[in-house]
N, C-alpha and C positions, 0 to 999 in steps of 0.2 A: 845149431842156431848161428846165424850170422850176426856179427857185431858191427856197429857203425863206427868206423874209424874216425869220422869227422865230428869233433866235439863242437857243439854250438853254445855260444855265450849269450845268455838272455839278460839284457840290462833293463831294469824298470825305471822309467823316468816319471817324476811327479807331474801331474797334470797342471799346466800353467793356468788354464781356465778355472779349474776347481779351486786352486789356491787364491786366485784373484777374487772369486765369488765370496769366499769366506771372509776375506779382508773387508770387502764392501759391506757385508752384513754386520761386521763388528763396528765399523764407523757409523752405520745407520742406527744401530742400537745405542751407540754413545750419544748421538744427536737427539734421538727421541727421548732418552732418559734426561738429558740436560734441559731440554725445553719443557718437559713435563715438570721437573723440579722447579724451574723458574716460574712456570705458570702457577703452581701450588703456592709458592712463597708470595707471589703477587696477590693472589686471591686472599690469602690469610691477612696480609698487611692492609688490604682494602676493606675487608669485612670487619676486622677488629680494630677500631680506632684507638689511637694512643691516648693516654690519660690527658695530655695537653689538648688534643683535638676534641675529646669529649667535653672537657671543661669549657673550651671555647664555644662549642655548639650550645651548651647549656646556658652560658652567659648571654648569648644572642637572644634566646627565646624566653628567658626568665624575666618577669616584670621586676620593677624596683621593689625592694623590701618595703613593707608598710612603714617601718620606722624611718626609712629614708624619705618617703613621701611626706610623712608628718613633719620631718625636719625642714624640708624644702618649703612647705606651706607656712610653717611657723616663721621662718626668716623672711619670706616674701611679705607676709602680713605685717611683720614688725618694722618694715622699712618706713622711713620718714618721707619718702617721695610722695608728691601730691598727685592725686588722680589715680592712684592704684586701687585695685579691687580689695574688697574686704575679705577677711578670712573665710566667711561663709560662702561668698561667691566663688572663690578659688577652690574651696573644698568640693563644691557642687560639680565643677568641671573636672576636677581631679578624680572624683568618684566614677564619672562616666568613662574617662580615659582608662582607668584601672580595669573596668569591666569590658572594655572594647576588645574585640577579637584581634589578635596579632596576625599580620601587621596592621596597625590602625592608621587610617588616612585622616589627618587633621588639618583643616584649612582655617587660617586666622586672618581676618581683615584688621590690620593695624599692628605696627610695631610699638609695643608698650612696655611699661615697667615689668610686666609678667612674661615677656618674650622668652627669656632663657628658662623660666620655669616650665612653660609649655613644652619646649624642646626637650627638657630633661624628663618630664613626666611621660612623654611619648617616645622614649629612647629607642624602643624596638619597632616603631612605626615610621611613617613619613609625615613630616610637619612642614607645611608651606605657609609663608607669611606674605601678605599683600599690603602695600603701603602707598600713600599718595606722594611721598617724597623720595625721588630717586637719589638725592644727595644723602639723606638720612640712611637709606638702605646701604649705600656704598660705604659710609662710615661705620655702620654696624657690622657689615660683613668683613670689614678690614680687621676689626677687633675679634670677631667670632666667625672664622672662615667656614665652619660647619653649618651655618645658618643658610637656608635656602629661601630667598625672598625676591619678589618681583614688584615693580612699580606699576601703579594703575593711574591712568590719566582720566580723572573724573571731570565730567562736563556739566555737572548738576550744581545747584545751589539750594540751601535750606529754604530760602524764600520762594522757591519754585515747586515745593513739595506737592501742593494741591493740584497744580496743573499737570505735573508728571504722573500722579496717580490717576487722574482723569484720562490722560492719554493712554496709559497702560490698560485701563479698563476697556477703552474703545478698541484697542488692538489685541484683546485677549484671545481672539480666534485666529490671529495672524502673527504679527511680529512679537507679541508679548505673551505667547502661549506659556502655560505652566510646565509643559514638557517639550524640551527642544535642546538643540546644541547651540548655545549662545554665540559660538564663534561665527555663526552665519546669520545672526539676528541684527536687526536695525532698531530694536526696541530702545526707546530713549533711556529706560532704566536698566537695560541689560549691559553687563560688562563683557565686551567682545574682543578686547585687545590683550588678553592674557596669552602666554605661550600655549600653542595648540594642544600639547599633551595634557595640560591641566583639565581640559574639558572632558577628557576620557577617563579621569580618575573617579572611582566610586567613593565619594567622601563619606566617612563614618561620623565625623564630628565637624561642625562649622561654628566658629566663634566670630561674631560681628562686634568688634571693639574699635572700629575706625571706619572711615576717616574722621576728621574734625567735624563737629556739628554744633558748636556752641555760639555761633553768630550767623546772621542772615546770609552773608556771602560765602560762608564755608560750604564745602561740597556736600556735607551731610551724608547720612548712611542709607538713603533711599535705594541707591543702586546696589549697595552691598547686601541689604536685606532681600531685595527682589532677586538678585543673583543667587543668594543662598537658597531661597525657596525653589528656584528652578533647578539648581544642581541637585537638591535633595530629591525632587520628584522625578528627575530624569535618570536616576541610577539604573544601570543595566545588570549589575552583579552585586555580590556581597549581600549584606543584610538589606532587607526591604525598608529599613527605617534609617533616618539620619537625625542625630541630635543637633539641634540648632540653638545656640546661645546668643542672646542679644543683650548687650550691656547698655546701661544708662536708660532704662525703660521709663524713667521719670520725665524724659523729654518727649516732645510731641512727635518728632520724626520717628524715633525708635518705637514709640507706642503705637502710632497710627499705622506705620508701614508694616510692623509685625502683625497687627490685626488683619491687614490686607493680604500679605504675601506668605506668612508662615502660619497665620490663623490662630485665633483665640481658642478654637476647639482643640488645637494641638498643644496648648500650654499645659505642661505637667507640673511645673514648679517655679516658684519665684524666691529668690534669695536677695534681699536688699534691693539693689538696682538691676539684678540679673534675671532675665526671663529664659526659661528652659523649655524649648519646644521639641516635640518628636514628630517629624514629618515623614509620611509614608510615600513610597513611589506611586506614580500614576501611569495609566495607559497613555500612549501617544495621542489619542484622540480626545483627551480631557481638555476642557476649556474653562475650568473654574478652579481658582486656587483653593477656595474654602467650600466646605459642604454647606455652610450657612453664611453666605456673604453678608457683610455688614456695611452699612452706610458709612462713608468716610467721615470721620470726626473732624470738626474744624479745630484749628490750633487754639490752645488755651492761652490765657493771658500770661501764664508762667512759661512761655516758650523758651526753647533752648538758648 
């Protein structure tokens, strides 16, 4: 047998490519694990609210406790201010606000002694005030920045009530329709100078307690009551009914205009001088405010 005298040395080199591939896989595994862990932690923190967040959410949607409502009504009724509502009148409105689905949209004509009460009772909803005095609104908002109020330039007078009602009846199929966007209306009784977005709100409760109406040259509440009737019938969403309250029903303007535009057939309750009407929405092609139209009553001798 012949032997090979030349000895060969075999050197094994580690593969550079194979080593680099393993390193890349380790880094990829690290990044995938890191982002997976971060995603899981984020998901847990989002799905499980902290006790503080849960308590905050509960406070936003919880109505005022009954005892708090009773206390507010008690102190409001006990005030010595002249012209304020009676305890029975305030309780009637408070009851409707308490049953109103949250968030409740509450529109009030007039800044009055009860303004802060209405704001507090509807703390989870939206409460808007309309008043004839831009100066009074500015002073009130200065003391209470959370109040949302707008001024209305009334062009009517109590002494013109009969003529204004007659004009509205003549235009009931045109400018003074019961279902319309008053922003584009030229009806003499319609309020068309409010901020545009207020005409898009589906109002759940409307209170007419302004403007002034206790002397012939005062603006009276003819436009406020007419506008409340149109807003209630023109709702596009929410509940199909709107609670309309009219205060000072002992006066001619309030009594007669309520019969004409929110209708006696919709009267569900009276408390002292407060009338409570429930007005349903109507179809756009409706041209009668009431199912049983009444003849306009002439002002009585005990006029406003």
